[in-house]
N, C-alpha and C positions, 0 to 999 in steps of 0.2 A: 504494500500500500504506500503510495507516494504522500509526501507532505501536502497539506492544503495550501494553495496559493491564493491569497486574498487580492482581488482586483479592485483597485481604488478608482471609483468612477470619476474622480476629479484629478486622477494622475495625468501627468503630461510627460511623455517620453518622446525624445527626438527620433523621428523615423521618416526617412526620405524614400518613399515607395515610388520609384520612377520606372516600374517594370515594363511599361508599354511605350517607352520613348523610342526605342530602336531595336531592330532585330537584324541578324546577319543572313546572308544568302550566298550560295555558290556564285560563280562568275555570272555577270549580268546577262551574257548570251543565253544562259539556260532559261531565261524568262521568255524566250521565244517558243518554248515547248508547252504542250497542253497539260501534262502532269504537273509541271512546276506551278502553273497558274491555278490549277485546281487546289493544290496544297496551300498556296498563299491565300486563296479566297477563303478556305476553311479557317485558317489561322486568323485572318482579318475578321471574319464573321464572329468568331468565338472570343478573340482577345482584342484585336484592333491596335496595332502598333502605329506610331506616327511616322517613323522613318525606317528605311531599309538600306543596309550597307553591304556591298559586295565588291569583289575584285573585277579587273578586266574592262573598265570603262573605255580605255584607249587601246585595248588589245585588238589584234587584227580581225578576230571573228566579229567584232562590232563594226569594223570597217569605216572608222571616222576619218583617218588621216591617209592622204594619198599624195605622192610626189609624181610628177610627170615632166618630160622634157619638151620644150617648145622653143624653136628658134635658138637652139643651143643653150637655153637657160632652164635651170631646174625651178619648177613652180609647184605650188601646193594648192590642193583643193580638199574640201571636207564633204563627207557623206553622212547624213543624219537619219537615213532610212530606218536602220535597226534601233538606234537609241530612242527615236521618237516612238516606235512601236512598243518598246520596253517601258518607257516612262509613261506613255498613255495608259498602258495596262496597270501600272502601279497606281496612277491617280484614280483610275476607275475603281480600284479596290481600297481607296482611302489611305494610301501610304505614299510617302514622298522619299526621293533618294537622299541618302547621306552620301555625298559625292566623294568617294575615294579616288584620288587622281593617280591612275596607273592602269596597266603597266605600259611599256614603251612600244609604240608601233614599230614594226621591223624597219621601215624605211627611215625612221627618225633615230633608231637606236645606234649607239656607238659600238656595240658588240653583239655577240650571238648567244650569250647566256640566256637560257630560258628555265622556267620552273613549271612543274605539273605536267600531267597528261596532255593538257591543252596548250602547253608551250607559251606561257606568258613571258615576254622578254623583260628581263630585270636588270638592264644596263642603263646608265645615264643617257640623256639625249646627246647626239653629236652636235646639236645646235640649240642652245638654250632659248634663243629668240624664237625659233620655230616651235619649241615646246610651249612657251608662254603664249605665243600667238594662237596655238591650237586650243589651249585652255580658255582663253578669253573669247575666242570665236564660239566655242561651245556654250559658254555662259550667256553670250549675247543671243545665240540661237534659242536657248532655253527660255530666256526672258521674252523674246519675241513670240514664242509659242505658248508659254504658260503664264506670262505676266510677272508682276513685281514679286509675287510670292516666292519666286526662285531665289531671291536674295535672302530668304529665311532658311534655305536648304544648307545644312552644315557641309563644310569642305574639309577634307583631310588629305594631306600631301603624302602620297605613297603608302606602302604597307610593310611593316617590319624591316626597316633598312638596317637594323642591327644584326640581321642574319644574312650571311653571304649569299644564300640562295635567292633571297628576295631583293638584294641590292648588291651589285657587283663589289666583291671584297669587303662588304659591310663598311664601306668608307664613310666615316662620319662627316668629314669635311666636304666630301662630294655631295652627301645628302643635304648638308646644310646649304650648299650652293643651290641645290634644287629647291629647297624650302624657301630660301631668301628670294630667289628670282620669281618663284611662283607667287609668294606672298605679296611682294611689291606690285607685280602685274595685276593681281586681283584687286588689291586695295585701290590702285590707280583707276581701274575700270569702274569699280563701285565699292565704296568703303563699307557698305552695309554687310557684305559677305563676311561670314565668320570662318576663319581659317585656322586649322589646328595641325599639330604634329607633336612628336616625331613618330607616332604610330608603332611603337616598339613592342616586342614581346619580352619574355623574362630573362633573356641572355644579356648580361652586363647592363641591366636596366638602370641601376643607379648611375653608372658611368655615363650612359647615354642621356639620361634626363638632365643631369648636371651639366654635361658638355653642351647639350642643346641650348640650355638656358644661358650659359656663359656666352655662347656665340650670339644668341639673340640680344643679350645685354650689350655686348660689344658693338653690335650693329644698330642698336636703338630700336629693335623690333619687339613688339608686344604681341605674341600669338594670342588668339582669342580663346584658346583652350589648349590644354595638354592632353595628348591621347596616348594610350598604352593598352596592352592586352593582359589577360588574366586567365591562366590555366592552372589546374590544381591536381596534377598527377605526377608520379615519378616517371622516369624514362620507361617506355613500354617494352614488353617482350613480344616479338613478332612470331606467331605460329601460323603457318599457311598464309592466308590472306589477312589475318586478324591481329590486332594489337591488344595486349592485356596489360593493364596498369593498376598500380595501387594508389588510392587517394591520399593526398597529403593532408597533414593536420590543418584544420580550418583556421586555428588561431595564427599559425605560422603564415598562412596566406593572407589573412587580414593584416598582419604586421607588415607584410611586404607592400601591400597597398598603402598603408599608413606611411611607410618610408618614402614613397613617391610624394605624398602630400607634404611631408616634412621637408623634402628637398625643394619643392616648388616654393613653399612658404619661407624657406631660408633666404630667398632672394626678395629683398624689399620691394623691388619693382613688380614682382609676380605673385606676391602674397595673396592668397585667396583666388587665384586664377582657377577657373573650373577644370576639372579632370573628367575626361570621358574614357570609359573602358569600351573601346570600339569593337572588341571581341572578348567574350568570356565563355568558358565552359569548364567541364572537368578535363577530359582527355583532349589533346590537341591534334589527334589524327582522325581522319574520316573513316577509319576502320577500328575505332576505339570501342570495343564491345560494351563498355560500361554505359555508353549513351542510351542503350535500349532498356536499361534495368530500372528497378524500383529504387535501388540505393542511389542512383543518379538523381532521381526526383527528390529524395529526402535530403541529400547533401546540398543540392541547389536551393532547397527551401531555406536552409540556414544561410547560404550565401546571399540570397535575395533579401533576407532580413537585415543585412548589414552592409551590402555593397554601397548603399546610398550614404553611409556615414562620412566618407571622405571623397566620394565621387558624385559629381552632378548627374551623370548618366552612365548607363551600362547596357551593352547590346549582346544578346545571346547569339552564339555562333552554332547553329543556324535554325531557320524556321522549318525547313523541310529536307528530305533526303535526296532530292534531285541535285546531285553534287558529283563532280568528276575530277577532283584533284589527283587522285591515284587511280583513275580510270572509272569506267562505268561500273556501278555496284554489281556484285555477283549474285546477290540473294536479297530477299525481302528485308530481313533483319541482318545487318552487316556492320553494326556499330557506327552507322552514319551520324553526322552531327545533328541532324534534324530532330525537332521535337515532334514531328509528324512523319510517319513512314509512308511509303507508296500506298495509294489507295485511300489516302486520308485516314490512316490508322493512327490515332493519337497514342504516343508513348506515355508512360507515367510522368515523364518530365513535362509534357504539355500541360498536364493538370496542375502542376506546381505553378506555372506561369498564369494559367487561367485563374487559379485561386488568388494569386496576388493581385491580378486585375480586378477580380470581384471585391477583394478587400479594399482596393483603392476607390472603387465605385461606392462602397458602403460608407466610408468615412475616412477623414484624414487625421482625426484626433486619436493618437496612439496612447493607450493607458497602461500597456504592459508589454515588455519584451525580455526574453531571456534566450539561452542557447537552444531551446526547444520550441519556442512559441512566440507569436506576436499577436496582440489583441488591440482592436480599435473600437470606437463607439460612435454612435450617432443618437439622435433623439428617440429612436425606436428601440435601441438596445445595443448589443455587442456582436462583433464578428471577429474571427481569428483563424489562424493557421497553426497547427501543431505538427511537429515532425519527429522522427526517430531514426537516427543514423546508426544506432547501436545494433548489435546482433541478437538482442533479447527484446521481447515485448515489454512495453512500459505502460503504466497507468498514470495519467495526469489529472489532478483534482483542483478545481478552481471554485472560489467563492465569489459570488456577484451580489451586489446590493441592488435588488430589483424593486420596482414599484409594487407595494403590497395590494394595491387595488386592481392589479392586472394579472392575467396569466401570460405566460411566454411560450412561444414555439421554439423548440431546439431542433435544428436541422443539421445533420452531419453528412458530409460527403467524404468518403473514405477511399484512399488509393493505397493499396499495399500489395504484397506478393500473392495474397489469396483472393483479393476482391477485384483487382484491376491489373492484370499481368498478361498483356497480349504476347509477350515474348515466350512465356511458358506454354500458352495455348498453341502457338505456332510450333514450338518444339514438340509438344505432345502429339501434334498432328503429323509429325514426321519432317518438320522443317522444309516445307515446300519452297524451293527457291523462287519459283514463278507461279504463285498461287492463282487459281481460277477466281472468277467473280464470286462464286459461292464460298470459296475458302476465305476470300477477303472479307466478306460479310460475316462469316463465322468469327474470324479473328477480331473484327471491329466490335462484335457483340461482347467480347471479353475485355474491351479496352476503355470502359466507362467506370466512373466511381460508383461505389455502393452508396445509396442514399438511405438514411434512417431518420426517424423523427420521434419526438415525444413532447409532452406538455410539462412545463415547469411552473410551479406556483410562485407568484411574485412575493418576495419577502427579502428582508435584509439578511445577507449571508446565505443566499440560496446556493446549494452545492451542486456542481455539475462535474461528472467524471467522464474521462475519455480514455478508452483503451487504444493505444497506438502500437500496432504490431511492428516488428523489426522492419526497417526500411520503409516505414509508412508515412503518409502525409494525410492529415485530416483538416478539412475546412469546415467551419461551423458558423451558423448565425443563431443568435439568441435574441428574439425580437418579440415585442408585444403581440399577443394573439387577439385577432378580431373575430370573435366567435358569433356566427350568425346562422344558427340552425333553422331549417324550414319547419313549419308547423307539423308536429307529429313525428318528426324524424329523431330517433333515439339511437345514437351510435352504439352505446353500451348494449342495448337490446339486440341490435343487429348482429354484433359479434358474439352474442351469447348463444346463438343457434348452434345445435350439434346435429 
């Protein structure tokens, strides 16, 4: 039996729930496919993110940049056919681009280094003027097409330049040149645009953040935000197609995020500058089998309760499993980054994000938060999320001060390994790599939370218990009950029949 936790209705706990600000995607060219748009529509209908960030804006499959020879002179032209089609689809689904500027068009690249199955070029431009001209021409085109709202779309210069695979030789000085030239060009074009960097991951992160800010200070540049990434597993073991990783200690990862905040705030000029986690997840590989599991959902529930403490925004990598960095997926469940699998099968992690969005819609007044739960209130009652990343089931007991003149309805939505586990159902079905429509529907039937309800008498110190099984996540609402029975309808009499 757990200790009773008293919920102070007048408590005020800092809690920045920005769960729906941004979500990640595979390369933008994938948005030209039907399955991608089906998965994104499902995510938008259920959660509704404001922005979407992905790689490959300037990669050759989008076909924006073209050089040609005329009268012995090299000239440049731009083609926006595909990017218009992609961004039109985004806006129809109520989501806007978070513009990650990369990778390098082959004709503009200074080298031949590429990354991923789809061969994004990761070398600096051979001509920085042509690079910035391309960036500004795109922004002008987008404003002509979509209007002034484009100036509110966030901009990030490149992706993970501290990794040699993403930026040739991980050259910090060369990256800063890219950032500086891009920043100056965008601000000259329209100072309303918000430009961030250095978009680093966890390798030498302190060195890169400090070095980036020193260079900005030297040049008198004030980036609009600092961007970095956040992954939380040890180096994986590869077996066949798949990567197996161990989760890192949550506190250690939160301390790492705080260290970036501390570095930024150590510069008087940049103190308080917003930090965006433009990618976060558990495993950093698209074959990371943990992504499909219930423990992923529970671990990320704790992450989402605290990511907003030192970061203005955070973007989960990614919304769906249409993703090709290491090739086309080999099977339905393959450890893909997505919170949704093919066929719009929600993974347990999807519900963690859905629950946090529901929490945000319920209310912004946080009255309680600890390592296993977060609770908010509004004028109708309370709502909260409880999680368990342990290997044993737990029971959590809370005491609420409720209006004694009212009854309350307690609704629980439960996601754990026995109630909402499409991975296990797929496994028990024989792990069909390419399931039929009927098999997809069967797996989806096991991919929804278990919903339970009860009536709680209003009183001071009303006690409510929650059993949270290992790797489980529970969302609840405890709200005033409006009881309006029809004449002659007696529920107790109805259920007493045998």
